[in-house]
N, C-alpha and C positions, 0 to 999 in steps of 0.2 A: 442379434445386433449391436452389435459394438459401435456406441457413442464415443466422442469427444471426453463425455462424461455423463451422466447417467442424475438425473436430477430421484431424486425420494421423499414420497412420502409416504408420511403415519398413516393406519388404518381409521382415523379421526378423518385422515381426510385433508389433513395440515402439513404447510411445505418443513424438511423435516435440515433439505439446506439439499449441495454437492454431492454425490459419490464419484472421486474422481480412479479410477481405474487402475492400479499400485503404488498408490500416491501411499505412498508410507508414514503413519503417524511419530512421530517423534514420543519414543514410550519413555526414556529416564532423562531420568534432571540434569547428568551429563551432559544428555543430546539435544533437549528443550535450549539448558543458558548458550550453547553456542549456538545454534539456529538463529536467538533473539543477536546473539551477536554478530549475527554473519545480516541478520534483516536489517540491521541497526547499518549495519557498512554500509550497507547499500541507500538507506533511505537519505548517508552524509553524503555518501555521490553525485546521488540523484539532487539534492537540494542545495548542500552547502559547503561543497568541496573544493570552489575557489571563490575566491578575492578579488572582488575591483579595486587596484592597486590605486594608495592611495585614500580609503575610505573599510570602511567597516563593514561598507552593502559583501553578502556572502549569498552566491547562489551557487546550481549544479548541473550536471547535463540534462538534466530538463529541462531547466530554460535555454541550455543554445536550445534543442533538440524545438522549443518548441516555439525556435522568434521565422524557422519553418512551416510557409502555412498551410492549412490543413491536416496535411501524415506529418509532418511532427506534429504536432497535440496530437494524435494520437494513438504514437509511438511514445508520446511521454508520459499517458494513460496508461499504455498498456506497462509500458512500464512497472506503474502504482499498484497493478492487479498485482504484477507476478509477488507485490512482497504480501498481498489480500492473500493470497494463495497460498503460498508461506505460512500466514499468521492463524488459519481455516487449520491445515495437518498440524498445529502444535495447541490443534480446540476449542483457538479461542471459543467464546457463549459466542451465538447467532445476533443477539440483541448489540455486542459490543465490533464484531463483521461487519455490523447494517451501518454507527456513525464509523469507520473508518474508509469505507463506504460514502456514507454522505460528504467526507473532507474531498477523496477522489471526482464525485461528480461533480461538488464545486469546483472543483480546481481546475478541470476540467473541462466546460461550461464558461464559468467566466476566464481561463487563459486561454479557448479559442477569440475571445473578441484581439482586436491588436493591438500594441501597442499598451493601452492599461495593462489588459488579461495579463501581457507580457510581467509588468507591475509586480500586479496580483501575485502573479506563481512567487518569485520570486521572495513576497513577504511570506507569503499566506503555511507554504513549503506542509504542504498532506500530511508529507510522509514523513514528515519528522515529528509531526502533530500526529503520526499514527503508529509511532513508535514507542510516543509519552502514553499513552495512550495502555498500548501492548504492557510495557513495563508495568503505570500503573496499579493493570488487572495482578503482574504475578507477582509484585507486592505485598495485591493485601491475597491470592491465592498461593500465589510458593510457587515456585515451580515443577 
């Protein structure tokens, strides 16, 4: 049976993560750096690509998507989850992925509130926060 992804459990019964069939990991430092740079570019597009004219307020494609009630919030959260998928391919520790997921869930939950949620999305910038966590991890451990 081929699922979109398989859950793996260790012999002790602890959850060990997801196994995405066909998903390759980034094995060398050069490909990991390129992947982090690509994820960073996407996070910028999602969170801070545009400026409100005459101000220093930045927003991204996700903020525009979240203006569409319901489906826009879901689509924006899926975009953020793609960045987490890429981070998992980089071999990030589960605790770090959990922190990144908490940022996405918080932004998605509060972002679903009309008007106030849209303002929160512009100010919170979950994807930029997640990239900062990713880069901080690599600064500590190396690429």
